[in-house]
Residue, then its C-alpha position, 0 to 999 in steps of 0.5 A: x379379140x374380134x367378135x364375129x357370128x355365123x348362122x348356126x343350125x339352130x340360130x345365130x352363134x357368136x364367137x371371138x377370134x384373135x389372129x397373131x400378126x406373126x406366123x401362128x403356131x396353130x389354132x386353139x378353140x376353147x369351149x366353156x362350161x354349162x351356164x357360162x360363156x366364152x369369158x370363162x377362158x379369159x386367162x387362157x386367151x390372154x396367155x395364148x393369143x400372141x402365138x396362136x390363133x385363138x377362138x372362144x365361142x359362146x356355145x349355142x344356148x349360152x351367152x350371146x348365142x341365144x335364142x337357139x332351137x333344137x340344141x344338141x351336141x351334134x348340132x354344136x359340133x356342126x356349128x363349130x365346123x361352120x366357124x372354122x370354115x368361115x375362118x378358113x382354118x383346117x386343123x385345131x386343138x380343142x380345149x373343152x371345160x366341163x360341158x364344153x368337153x361334149x361339143x369338143x368330143x362330138x366335133x372330134x368324132x365327126x371331123x377327125x381329120x380337123x382335130x390335132x388334139x383334145x384337152x379335156x378340162x374337168x369334163x367327162x367322156x362320151x361312152x355307155x360303159x361309164x354311166x349307170x342307169x341311176x347316173x343318167x336318171x339323176x341328170x333328169x332330176x337337175x331341174x326339180x332340184x334346182x327349183x328348190x333353191x332361191x335365186x340368190x342361193x342357186x347362184x352362190x351355190x353354183x359359184x362356190x361348188x366349182x371354185x376355190x379361189x376368189x377369182x373363179x367364184x367372182x367370175x362365175x357370179x359375174x357370168x350368171x348375173x345377166x341370166x334369170x333363175x329360169x334361164x339358168x335352170x333351163x340351160x342345165x335341164x336341156x344340156x344334161x338331158x341332151x347328154x343323156x340322150x346323145x351319149x354313145x361310144x365315140x372313138x377319138x383318133x386324136x391325142x387326148x389329155x385329161x386335166x382334173x382339179x385336185x379339189x373337183x367335187x362336182x358330181x362324179x367328175x373325178x370318178x369318171x375322169x379316172x375311169x376314162x384314163x384307165x379305160x383309154x390310156x389317156x394321160x390324166x394330169x392333176x391340177x393343184x389347188x383347183x376345183x371344177x373351174x380349174x382353168x380359173x383356180x390355177x390358170x398358170x398350171x392349166x396354161x402350162x399343161x395346154x402349152x406342153x401338150x399342144x407342142x408335144x402333139x405337133x399343132x403347127x398348121x393353121 
């Protein structure tokens, strides 16, 4: 993977790209979850990099993409568009895990002609009908609740809550290691807060597949995913023996689901 940067809306944004030497089958962009970075998709990158152009980025305000001013999911979508412009890529398949589903959905909304499909991995939808006032109110309480934890407890509880395998648990601990407790909480507070502010009804014109770990107990993710599928008719596939970090817990099934959906939706343009 080659490490590159762009000058984004709110600061320098870092991304990694792998271009196969053969004619690629298409381009897949991976967007990671909250407080994480691009390495959350290392098992997907390794699987797809030989046949597809693969882009994984540190979403603004995460990983190396700090500092970043005026964070919003609309700005992250515009930054992703700039990355694709820099790489001369016309169409992509988006894979967004948890928080990574929000810049993905916003991008698909703002640039529908550039998106061939969206795979939602343990994430939730934009849409006013899905969330009650109390749901959005609780998002505003993430910061004070997180402050009750000691630094060590916060990291362990976050890693444990999203994983059922040692790999996923240790990967999350590794990702959180460079961050201070203050940075972790600030990322959570801003990301959740911005979602509450920006949430609105978005119409996605691309094919969508929802993937959900069978043991995902993060917030109301399971309930939202089921409602999302019921409302839109999007297929919902359950990832076995997996929690919220399902692409780490059961990478084999997630990779297979992504591969089949990408082929099914005809991702064959660079």
